[in-house]
Residue frames as qw, qx, qy, qz and C-alpha x, y, z in Angstrom:
[[0.000, -0.895, -0.446, -0.007, -0.02, 0.02, 0.00],
 [0.418, 0.449, 0.005, 0.790, 1.40, 3.38, -1.04],
 [0.241, -0.436, -0.464, 0.732, 1.67, 6.14, 1.58],
 [0.168, 0.885, 0.428, -0.074, -0.69, 9.11, 1.30],
 [0.471, 0.487, 0.045, 0.734, 0.79, 12.08, -0.57],
 [0.247, -0.267, -0.388, 0.847, 1.65, 15.13, 1.54],
 [0.157, 0.806, 0.536, -0.196, -1.16, 17.68, 1.81],
 [0.381, 0.580, 0.224, 0.685, -1.12, 20.64, -0.59],
 [0.283, -0.316, -0.377, 0.823, -0.12, 23.73, 1.44],
 [0.135, -0.007, -0.189, -0.973, -2.38, 25.84, -0.73],
 [0.348, -0.377, -0.794, -0.326, -5.42, 23.66, -0.24],
 [0.417, -0.542, 0.084, -0.725, -8.22, 25.04, 2.00],
 [0.007, 0.138, -0.881, 0.453, -8.38, 23.63, 5.47],
 [0.363, -0.471, -0.760, -0.264, -11.54, 21.84, 6.64],
 [0.337, -0.554, 0.125, -0.751, -13.84, 23.57, 9.08],
 [0.058, -0.102, 0.887, -0.446, -14.28, 22.15, 12.59],
 [0.431, -0.368, -0.712, -0.413, -17.43, 20.09, 12.99],
 [0.579, -0.608, 0.013, -0.543, -19.90, 20.29, 15.86],
 [0.944, -0.237, -0.205, 0.102, -18.31, 17.11, 17.22],
 [0.614, 0.295, -0.267, 0.682, -14.85, 18.68, 17.21],
 [0.089, -0.547, 0.170, -0.815, -16.04, 21.75, 19.07],
 [0.785, -0.494, -0.111, -0.355, -18.08, 19.67, 21.58],
 [0.897, -0.096, -0.276, 0.331, -15.05, 17.51, 22.34],
 [0.393, 0.388, -0.257, 0.793, -12.81, 20.56, 22.88],
 [0.371, -0.570, 0.080, -0.729, -15.34, 22.22, 25.20],
 [0.896, -0.379, -0.161, -0.164, -15.88, 19.04, 27.18],
 [0.810, 0.071, -0.294, 0.503, -12.15, 18.40, 27.51],
 [0.144, 0.505, -0.226, 0.821, -11.62, 21.98, 28.74],
 [0.617, -0.553, 0.022, -0.559, -14.31, 21.64, 31.38],
 [0.950, -0.221, -0.203, 0.086, -12.88, 18.32, 32.55],
 [0.603, 0.318, -0.309, 0.663, -9.35, 19.79, 32.70],
 [0.085, -0.529, 0.229, -0.813, -10.36, 22.77, 34.85],
 [0.757, -0.457, 0.009, -0.467, -12.84, 20.91, 37.14],
 [0.947, -0.039, -0.276, 0.157, -10.55, 17.86, 37.48],
 [0.530, 0.305, -0.366, 0.701, -7.43, 19.80, 38.39],
 [0.283, -0.532, 0.178, -0.778, -9.43, 22.05, 40.76],
 [0.874, -0.350, -0.130, -0.310, -10.92, 18.99, 42.44],
 [0.840, 0.067, -0.354, 0.405, -7.50, 17.43, 42.91],
 [0.208, 0.424, -0.317, 0.823, -6.20, 20.69, 44.43],
 [0.553, -0.499, 0.043, -0.666, -9.24, 20.86, 46.71],
 [0.942, -0.223, -0.247, -0.046, -8.75, 17.30, 47.84],
 [0.680, 0.164, -0.369, 0.612, -5.07, 17.90, 48.58],
 [0.099, -0.518, 0.211, -0.823, -5.99, 21.09, 50.47],
 [0.764, -0.457, -0.052, -0.453, -8.42, 19.20, 52.65],
 [0.937, -0.116, -0.259, 0.204, -5.84, 16.50, 53.38],
 [0.627, 0.165, -0.240, 0.722, -2.90, 18.82, 53.98],
 [0.271, -0.799, -0.400, 0.357, -4.67, 21.84, 55.48],
 [0.379, -0.185, 0.215, 0.881, -3.22, 24.33, 53.05],
 [0.225, 0.745, 0.617, 0.115, -6.49, 25.91, 51.99],
 [0.736, 0.560, 0.257, -0.282, -6.85, 27.64, 49.43],
 [0.072, -0.708, 0.558, 0.428, -3.37, 27.43, 47.89],
 [0.298, -0.112, 0.899, 0.299, -3.50, 24.01, 46.24],
 [0.430, 0.634, 0.630, -0.126, -7.00, 24.61, 44.95],
 [0.246, 0.887, -0.081, -0.382, -5.82, 27.79, 43.26],
 [0.150, -0.531, 0.740, 0.386, -2.75, 26.01, 41.90],
 [0.433, 0.225, 0.869, 0.085, -4.96, 23.16, 40.61],
 [0.406, 0.794, 0.389, -0.233, -7.31, 25.66, 38.90],
 [0.061, 0.819, -0.384, -0.422, -4.32, 27.48, 37.35],
 [0.284, -0.261, 0.875, 0.294, -2.92, 24.19, 36.06],
 [0.453, 0.461, 0.762, -0.042, -6.34, 23.24, 34.65],
 [0.327, 0.872, 0.110, -0.346, -6.74, 26.56, 32.85],
 [0.025, -0.678, 0.611, 0.407, -3.26, 26.35, 31.33],
 [0.351, -0.032, 0.916, 0.193, -3.85, 22.76, 30.19],
 [0.447, 0.653, 0.580, -0.194, -7.21, 23.75, 28.71],
 [0.250, 0.861, -0.164, -0.410, -5.68, 26.59, 26.69],
 [0.116, -0.481, 0.796, 0.349, -2.91, 24.29, 25.40],
 [0.445, 0.237, 0.863, 0.011, -5.48, 21.66, 24.50],
 [0.424, 0.793, 0.318, -0.301, -7.56, 24.18, 22.55],
 [0.117, 0.791, -0.434, -0.414, -4.49, 25.44, 20.73],
 [0.259, -0.273, 0.892, 0.251, -3.34, 21.92, 19.82],
 [0.435, 0.408, 0.801, -0.039, -6.73, 20.91, 18.52],
 [0.348, 0.848, 0.268, -0.297, -7.67, 24.11, 16.68],
 [0.072, -0.680, 0.488, 0.542, -4.40, 24.55, 14.86],
 [0.439, 0.135, 0.842, 0.283, -5.50, 21.70, 12.60],
 [0.302, 0.746, 0.592, 0.051, -8.17, 24.03, 11.24],
 [0.034, -0.893, 0.041, 0.448, -6.12, 27.22, 10.88]]
């Protein structure tokens, strides 16, 4: 089987589908809520309230932005 030819740099990119956008939005929400929940749980266990919750939320937001960038650059 022959490999696919490289894409034409001048060819128009495809538009994101509703499924692509739904996946990105869901992954962003899971990133922020999940990292915040881990920080909250560690705060409760270690008694460092609110520092690890804030650190977890910051980590979740940064990971969500990087995820959106990585997924959307396919369409730019």
